C-alpha positions in Angstrom: 64.5 -26.4 23.9 65.9 -27.1 20.5 64.0 -27.6 17.3 64.8 -31.3 17.6 63.8 -31.6 21.1 60.3 -30.0 20.1 59.9 -32.5 17.1 60.5 -35.4 19.5 58.0 -34.2 22.0 55.5 -33.6 19.2 55.9 -37.2 18.0 55.9 -38.7 21.6 54.0 -42.0 21.7 54.5 -43.4 25.4 51.4 -45.6 25.7 51.5 -45.5 29.6 51.8 -41.8 29.8 49.0 -41.3 27.4 46.8 -43.9 29.1 47.5 -42.3 32.5 46.5 -38.7 31.4 43.4 -40.2 29.7 42.2 -41.9 33.0 43.0 -38.8 35.0 40.9 -36.5 32.7 38.3 -39.5 32.7 37.9 -39.3 28.8 39.2 -42.7 27.7 35.7 -43.8 27.2 34.6 -40.7 25.5 34.6 -39.8 21.7 37.4 -37.7 20.8 37.1 -34.1 19.6 35.4 -33.3 16.4 37.7 -33.9 13.1 37.3 -30.4 12.2 38.6 -29.1 15.5 41.8 -31.4 15.2 42.4 -30.6 11.7 42.2 -26.8 12.7 44.4 -27.5 15.9 47.1 -29.3 13.6 46.8 -26.6 11.2 47.5 -23.9 13.7 50.5 -25.8 15.2 52.0 -26.1 11.7 51.4 -22.5 11.0 53.0 -21.7 14.4 55.9 -23.9 13.7 56.7 -22.3 10.4 56.3 -18.7 11.9 58.7 -19.6 14.6 61.2 -21.0 12.3 61.1 -17.9 10.0 61.4 -15.5 13.0 63.9 -17.6 15.2 66.9 -15.3 14.8 64.8 -12.2 15.8 62.9 -13.7 18.6 65.1 -16.0 20.5 63.1 -15.7 23.7 60.3 -17.6 22.4 62.3 -20.8 21.6 61.5 -22.3 24.9 57.9 -21.0 25.7 56.0 -21.7 22.5 57.2 -25.3 21.9 56.4 -26.2 25.5 53.0 -24.8 25.3 52.1 -26.5 21.9 53.6 -29.9 23.1 51.3 -29.6 26.3 48.3 -29.1 24.0 49.3 -32.0 21.9 49.7 -34.1 24.8 46.1 -33.5 25.9 44.8 -34.0 22.3 46.9 -37.2 22.1 45.3 -38.8 25.3 41.8 -37.8 24.1 42.4 -39.0 20.6 44.3 -42.3 21.4 42.2 -44.2 24.2 44.4 -47.0 25.7 42.0 -49.7 24.5 38.5 -49.7 22.6 35.6 -49.4 24.7 34.2 -52.9 23.5 36.0 -55.7 21.9 35.7 -56.1 18.1 34.9 -59.5 16.8 33.9 -59.8 13.3 32.8 -57.0 11.5 33.3 -54.1 9.4 36.2 -51.7 10.0 36.2 -48.2 8.3 39.3 -46.0 8.5 38.9 -42.5 7.3 40.2 -38.8 7.8 38.1 -38.6 11.1 38.2 -41.8 12.9 38.4 -45.7 12.8 34.9 -47.3 13.3 33.8 -50.7 13.7 30.4 -51.9 12.4 27.9 -54.9 12.9 28.1 -56.6 9.6 24.5 -57.9 9.9 22.9 -54.4 11.2 25.7 -51.9 10.2 25.1 -50.7 13.9 28.2 -48.8 15.3 30.1 -51.1 17.7 33.2 -49.2 18.5 34.9 -45.9 17.5 38.4 -44.7 18.0 38.6 -40.7 17.3 41.9 -40.8 15.4 42.1 -39.7 11.8 43.8 -41.4 8.9 43.5 -39.2 5.9 43.7 -40.7 2.4 44.4 -44.2 4.1 45.3 -47.6 2.3 44.7 -50.2 5.1 44.7 -53.9 5.6 44.0 -56.2 8.4 46.6 -59.3 9.2 44.9 -62.7 9.1 44.3 -63.0 12.9 42.2 -59.7 12.5 44.1 -57.9 15.4 46.8 -56.0 13.6 46.1 -53.0 11.4 48.7 -51.9 8.9 47.9 -48.6 7.1 49.5 -45.9 5.3 48.1 -42.2 5.4 48.9 -38.5 5.3 50.3 -37.0 8.4 52.1 -33.9 7.2 54.0 -36.5 4.9 52.7 -39.9 4.2 53.3 -42.4 7.0 53.1 -46.2 7.6 51.7 -47.4 10.8 51.3 -50.8 12.6 48.7 -50.9 15.5 46.9 -53.6 17.6 43.1 -52.4 17.1 42.5 -53.6 20.8 45.2 -51.0 22.0 45.2 -48.3 19.4 47.6 -46.0 21.6 50.5 -48.5 21.1 51.1 -47.8 17.4 54.3 -48.0 15.8 55.6 -45.8 12.7 57.6 -47.9 10.1 60.8 -46.0 9.8 62.9 -45.7 6.7 60.1 -45.0 4.4 59.7 -41.6 2.4 56.2 -41.7 0.9 54.5 -45.0 1.4 51.3 -45.5 -0.2 49.6 -48.7 -1.5 50.8 -52.0 -0.3 50.1 -55.9 0.2 50.4 -58.1 3.1 51.9 -61.6 2.9 49.3 -64.4 3.7 50.6 -64.7 7.3 50.7 -60.9 7.8 54.3 -60.8 8.7 55.6 -58.7 5.8 54.2 -55.7 3.8 55.1 -54.8 0.3 54.6 -51.0 0.1 54.9 -48.6 -2.9 57.5 -46.0 -1.8 58.7 -43.8 -4.6 60.6 -45.6 -7.1 60.8 -48.9 -5.1 58.8 -51.5 -3.4 60.1 -51.7 0.3 59.6 -54.7 2.3 58.5 -54.1 5.8 58.6 -56.6 8.9 55.3 -55.9 10.3 56.2 -57.0 13.8 59.3 -55.1 14.0 57.9 -52.0 12.0 61.0 -51.8 10.1 62.1 -51.9 6.4 64.2 -55.0 5.7 64.6 -54.8 1.8 63.5 -53.1 -1.3 62.6 -54.1 -4.9 63.7 -51.4 -7.5 60.9 -50.4 -9.7 62.1 -47.4 -12.0 59.4 -46.0 -14.2 56.5 -48.1 -12.5 53.6 -45.9 -11.5 52.3 -45.5 -7.8 49.5 -47.9 -8.4 48.2 -50.8 -6.3 50.4 -53.9 -5.7 49.1 -57.4 -5.6 50.7 -60.2 -3.9 50.1 -63.6 -5.7 48.7 -66.6 -3.5 52.2 -68.1 -3.5 53.7 -65.2 -1.3 56.5 -64.8 -3.8 55.4 -62.9 -6.9 54.1 -59.3 -6.7 52.0 -57.8 -9.5 51.7 -54.3 -10.6 50.5 -52.1 -13.7 52.5 -49.5 -15.5 51.0 -46.3 -16.9 51.5 -47.8 -20.5 49.4 -50.7 -19.9 51.8 -53.5 -18.9 51.5 -55.9 -16.0 54.8 -56.4 -14.3 55.6 -59.4 -12.0 58.3 -59.0 -9.3 60.1 -61.8 -7.5 60.0 -60.6 -3.8 62.7 -63.1 -2.8 65.2 -62.3 -5.4 64.0 -58.6 -5.5 64.0 -58.5 -9.4 61.5 -58.2 -12.2 60.5 -61.6 -13.5 58.4 -60.7 -16.6 55.8 -58.2 -17.9 52.7 -58.6 -20.3 51.0 -56.0 -22.2 47.1 -55.8 -20.9 46.0 -52.6 -22.7 43.8 -51.5 -19.7 44.3 -47.9 -19.2 41.9 -44.9 -18.6 44.5 -42.5 -20.3 47.4 -44.2 -22.1 50.6 -43.3 -20.5 49.1 -41.4 -17.6 46.7 -43.9 -15.7 47.1 -47.6 -14.8 43.4 -48.1 -13.9 43.1 -52.0 -13.9 42.4 -53.8 -10.6 43.5 -57.5 -10.0 42.0 -60.3 -8.1 43.3 -63.9 -7.7 41.1 -66.9 -7.7 40.9 -68.9 -4.5 43.1 -71.7 -5.6 45.5 -69.1 -7.0 45.6 -70.5 -10.6 44.0 -67.6 -12.3 44.2 -63.8 -12.0 41.4 -61.4 -13.1 42.1 -58.0 -14.4 39.4 -55.5 -14.9 39.5 -52.0 -16.2 39.2 -49.4 -18.8 40.0 -50.0 -22.5 41.1 -46.2 -23.0 38.1 -44.3 -22.0 36.7 -43.7 -18.3 33.3 -43.9 -19.7 33.7 -46.5 -22.3 33.7 -50.3 -22.4 35.3 -52.3 -19.5 37.9 -55.0 -20.2 38.3 -58.3 -18.6 41.3 -60.5 -18.8 41.7 -63.9 -17.4 45.3 -64.8 -17.0 47.2 -68.0 -15.9 48.8 -66.9 -12.7 52.0 -68.9 -13.3 52.8 -68.3 -17.1 50.6 -65.0 -17.5 49.2 -66.6 -20.7 45.7 -65.1 -21.7 42.9 -67.7 -20.9 40.3 -65.3 -22.0 39.7 -61.7 -22.9 36.6 -59.9 -23.4 35.5 -56.2 -23.8 32.1 -55.6 -22.1 29.6 -52.9 -22.4 28.8 -52.0 -18.6 25.2 -51.1 -19.7 24.5 -54.2 -21.6 23.2 -56.2 -18.7 19.9 -55.7 -16.7 19.3 -53.5 -13.7 19.2 -55.9 -10.8 18.0 -53.4 -8.3 14.8 -52.6 -10.4 12.2 -54.1 -8.0 14.3 -55.1 -5.0 14.5 -52.0 -2.6 17.4 -51.0 -5.0 20.5 -49.0 -4.3 18.9 -46.3 -6.6 16.2 -45.7 -3.9 18.8 -44.7 -1.2 18.1 -41.1 -1.8 14.5 -41.7 -0.9 15.1 -43.9 2.0 17.8 -41.8 3.7 17.4 -38.0 3.8 21.1 -36.9 4.9 24.2 -38.9 4.4 27.9 -37.8 4.6 30.9 -39.7 3.8 32.3 -42.5 1.4 34.8 -45.3 1.4 38.2 -45.4 -0.1 38.5 -45.6 -3.8 42.3 -46.1 -3.5 42.7 -45.0 -7.1 40.4 -43.4 -9.5 39.3 -44.7 -12.9 36.7 -46.9 -14.7 36.8 -49.4 -11.9 37.8 -48.5 -8.6 37.7 -51.7 -6.8 36.8 -55.5 -7.5 36.0 -58.5 -5.5 35.5 -62.2 -6.4 32.8 -64.2 -5.1 33.9 -67.2 -2.7 32.7 -69.8 -5.5 34.6 -67.8 -8.0 31.6 -67.3 -10.5 31.1 -63.6 -10.0 33.3 -60.6 -10.1 32.0 -57.4 -8.6 33.3 -54.2 -9.8 32.6 -50.7 -8.2 32.4 -48.3 -10.8 33.3 -45.0 -9.0 32.6 -41.9 -10.8 32.5 -43.5 -14.2 29.3 -45.6 -13.9 26.3 -46.4 -11.8 26.9 -48.6 -8.8 28.3 -52.0 -9.0 28.8 -54.2 -12.1 28.4 -57.9 -11.7 30.4 -60.2 -14.3 30.0 -64.0 -15.0 33.6 -65.2 -14.7 32.6 -68.4 -16.8 31.0 -66.7 -19.9 32.7 -63.3 -19.1 29.3 -61.7 -19.6 27.7 -58.7 -17.6 25.4 -60.4 -15.3 23.6 -57.0 -14.4 24.2 -53.8 -12.4 23.4 -52.9 -8.7 22.5 -49.3 -9.6 22.9 -46.3 -7.4 22.5 -42.8 -7.9 25.5 -42.1 -5.6 29.0 -42.7 -6.6 30.3 -46.4 -5.3 33.9 -46.5 -4.4 34.9 -49.2 -1.7 33.8 -52.8 -2.0 34.0 -55.8 0.2 32.3 -59.2 0.4 31.5 -61.2 3.5 33.3 -64.5 3.7 30.4 -66.5 2.6 29.5 -64.2 -0.2 26.0 -63.4 1.0 26.6 -59.7 1.7 28.0 -57.0 -0.5 29.5 -54.0 1.3 30.1 -50.7 -0.3 30.8 -47.2 0.5 28.7 -44.6 -1.3 29.4 -40.7 -1.7 27.0 -38.1 -0.5 24.5 -36.4 -2.9 25.4 -32.9 -1.9 28.1 -30.7 -0.4 26.6 -31.1 3.1 25.6 -34.6 2.9 27.4 -37.9 4.3 29.0 -40.7 2.9 27.0 -44.1 3.3 27.9 -47.6 4.1 25.7 -50.0 2.4 25.2 -53.7 2.9 23.2 -55.4 0.1 21.8 -59.2 -0.1 24.1 -60.8 -2.8 21.0 -63.1 -3.7 18.0 -60.5 -3.9 20.2 -57.5 -4.4 18.1 -55.8 -1.8 19.5 -53.0 0.4 19.9 -54.7 3.8 21.1 -51.9 6.0 22.8 -48.7 5.8 24.9 -46.5 8.0 26.1 -42.8 7.8 29.8 -42.3 7.9 30.7 -38.9 9.4 33.7 -36.9 8.5 35.1 -38.7 5.5 35.0 -38.8 1.8 34.1 -41.8 -0.3 37.3 -41.9 -2.3 39.5 -41.4 0.6 38.3 -44.0 3.2 39.2 -47.8 3.6 36.8 -50.5 4.1 37.9 -53.7 5.7 36.2 -56.9 6.9 37.3 -58.5 10.0 36.3 -62.4 9.9 
């Protein structure tokens, strides 16, 4: 068996074969092996491959036996890790992607609904509008972009033609993805899982990309504090504007963007030069990029909203042992932001730079207050009606777990919690399936 043959065997994704093997082993409804075991197994396989390649000239007799044995193990692991379908249907709810698994939670109680024990280390993930197709990039020896039906996770497809895909944005209908890939943004046909175009972006940092509501303009920050707009149809840069929102000038483009529901405004929130300093808020006209408002905010200027309402700060007393977190996507003064459905409140997860979640009044550009937490808050999502704020918090110790939190957006009380096993808060994606 040649090296090429082994690589093909190792990447085999025949859904029927995997499903049949899973049924024969009666494991299709069981949880897969622990993430630690899979990580060790993959590491052992990679080391075996490296050793065999370096010794191939002196030990030619092993060329068939070792690959066949490893491929057999991988087939069994694949059958266990990729069940042909989820044990229960996923309606609306929260979906967490991490290095150990994909897990669906009930949005009201945070009770686990379904789990697929296949990991996605350091993911960037989005759901298509119909809620059934998951698009994600993650690390698998190299970075990979994958498209899968969450009802049939074994039938996934890897997008070919990418080198190192990371952050991306989806079109409104979910048919196209615009993914950062080296010095360009690649345009991906989601249904075909294929690259269909590219937008050159020389000198632009690997930072999040944001697609405007018109589905035509792509926004991205540069390390020197500029906001660049690309035309996705023409594949060219349209314009750029100075925004001065960087953690470390020239090195880190930390600002985050969110568009108003009608698409007329874009809010940029980020650092003004120091990760622990003031937070800058810019309100821009989406069409002209003219500055409508600009405010420097002291994140500690507002009151603690959690003081008397079963606060996030009490989480350590309420839960003794936790273990994971949700995806920061990027580190900085602000790791993720969300806009309330009525457009009046900006929520900003502070990550390692601050305590909990910062709330900003979009009309007055003033700090409403802080949902405080002794744990670092990274990922952030709102329910469609804005009544719940969902977040992922880091563990308090080496042996702890990250925590999924549900907070009432009116009383700021902690409504529910769930431990997230086998992941880290800054390397997990948190999605809401409406």
